C-alpha positions in Angstrom: 0.1 -0.1 0.0 1.2 3.6 -0.9 2.2 5.9 1.8 -0.4 9.0 2.0 0.8 12.2 1.4 -0.2 14.3 4.3 -0.4 18.2 4.4 0.0 20.0 7.6 -2.2 23.0 8.2 -2.4 25.5 11.3 -4.5 27.5 13.4 -3.6 29.7 16.0 -4.0 26.8 18.6 -1.5 24.2 16.5 -1.0 22.3 13.5 -2.5 19.0 12.4 -1.7 16.8 9.2 -4.8 16.0 6.5 -5.0 14.0 3.5 -4.4 16.1 0.5 -8.1 16.0 -0.4 -9.3 17.2 3.2 -6.8 19.6 3.0 -7.8 21.2 -0.3 -11.4 21.0 0.7 -10.5 23.2 4.0 -8.7 25.7 2.3 -11.4 26.1 -0.4 -14.0 26.6 2.4 -14.9 30.6 2.6 -15.3 30.1 6.5 -12.6 27.4 7.4 -11.9 28.2 11.3 -8.9 29.9 10.6 -6.9 27.0 9.0 -4.1 27.8 6.6 -0.7 26.8 5.4 2.2 27.2 7.9 4.9 29.7 6.5 7.6 26.8 6.8 5.3 24.4 4.7 7.0 22.6 1.8 3.9 23.1 0.0 2.1 25.9 -2.0 -1.4 26.3 -2.5 -3.9 28.0 -5.1 -7.5 27.5 -5.9 -6.6 27.1 -9.6 -3.9 24.6 -9.1 -4.3 23.2 -5.8 -1.2 21.8 -3.9 2.3 22.2 -5.2 5.6 21.1 -3.5 8.0 24.2 -3.6 11.2 24.0 -5.3 14.2 23.4 -2.9 16.0 26.4 -1.9 19.7 26.7 -3.1 22.3 26.4 -0.4 24.2 29.9 0.1 27.5 29.6 -1.7 26.1 27.0 -4.4 26.4 27.3 -8.1 25.2 30.6 -9.4 26.9 32.7 -6.8 29.7 34.9 -7.7 31.8 34.9 -4.4 35.0 35.6 -6.3 36.2 31.7 -5.7 35.9 30.8 -9.4 38.3 33.6 -10.9 35.4 35.9 -12.1 36.5 38.7 -10.2 38.5 40.3 -12.9 41.9 38.4 -12.2 43.3 36.2 -14.9 44.9 34.0 -12.7 48.2 35.6 -13.2 50.5 37.5 -11.3 50.9 41.2 -12.0 
């Protein structure tokens, strides 16, 4: 049997896990008791697309950063 995906929602009193279908239904309700996705959730939700997993954040100093360690600081590697 496949593992069920659980979505954690929160209200001021705490957090609780729901199935994707239950969480989607709660967030679509105009009056839902204050349930929302926590700020630190790995999910995003919109009425049009439902739940989508957030892209992982790049680690600091990973590819794409220009901290000068790759020689892109104007130096050609030769001593002047």
